[in-house]
C-alpha positions in Angstrom: -8.2 -8.9 13.9 -6.0 -11.0 11.5 -2.5 -9.7 10.8 -1.7 -9.1 7.2 1.2 -10.9 5.6 2.7 -7.9 3.9 6.1 -8.6 2.5 9.1 -7.1 4.2 12.6 -6.4 3.0 15.7 -7.8 4.8 17.9 -5.4 6.8 20.4 -3.5 4.8 18.6 -3.7 1.5 17.8 -0.4 -0.3 14.2 0.1 -1.4 13.2 2.3 -4.3 10.7 5.1 -4.0 8.3 2.9 -5.9 8.7 0.0 -3.4 8.4 2.3 -0.4 5.3 4.0 -1.8 3.6 0.8 -2.8 4.4 -0.8 0.6 2.9 2.2 2.4 -0.2 2.0 0.2 -0.6 -1.7 0.9 -0.2 -1.2 4.7 -2.9 1.5 4.7 -5.2 -0.6 2.5 -4.9 -3.6 4.9 -5.6 -1.3 7.8 -8.8 0.0 6.1 -9.8 -3.5 5.2 -9.2 -4.7 8.8 -6.7 -7.3 7.6 -9.1 -8.8 5.0 -7.6 -7.5 1.7 -6.2 -9.7 -1.1 -2.5 -9.1 -1.2 -2.2 -9.8 -5.0 -5.0 -7.4 -5.9 -3.8 -4.8 -3.5 -0.3 -5.0 -4.8 -1.6 -4.7 -8.4 -3.7 -1.6 -7.4 -0.6 -0.1 -5.7 1.5 -0.5 -8.8 -1.1 1.0 -11.0 -1.8 3.9 -8.7 1.9 4.6 -8.2 2.3 5.5 -11.9 -0.4 8.2 -11.5 0.2 9.4 -8.0 3.9 8.8 -7.2 4.3 12.4 -5.8 1.4 12.0 -3.4 1.1 10.5 0.0 0.3 6.8 -0.5 -1.9 6.6 2.7 -4.0 9.5 1.4 -4.3 7.8 -2.0 -5.4 4.5 -0.3 -8.0 6.4 1.8 -9.4 8.1 -1.3 -9.6 4.9 -3.3 -11.2 3.2 -0.3 -13.8 6.0 -0.1 -12.6 7.5 3.2 -11.9 11.3 3.2 -8.1 11.9 3.3 
């Protein structure tokens, strides 16, 4: 399985709730896609979904969007 090139943040940098949520969504989407997801499209989807689901678990949102029961 190919490893995803999901962006990381350098040590010591603060990340916003939005960044943390989107990163968790992207990681779960990559897992579901077995490493074959388009990073730009996935990041765009994460940004859009965050506005509607910020209070929810990003992994659950990713599974629902993927079509997998949460």
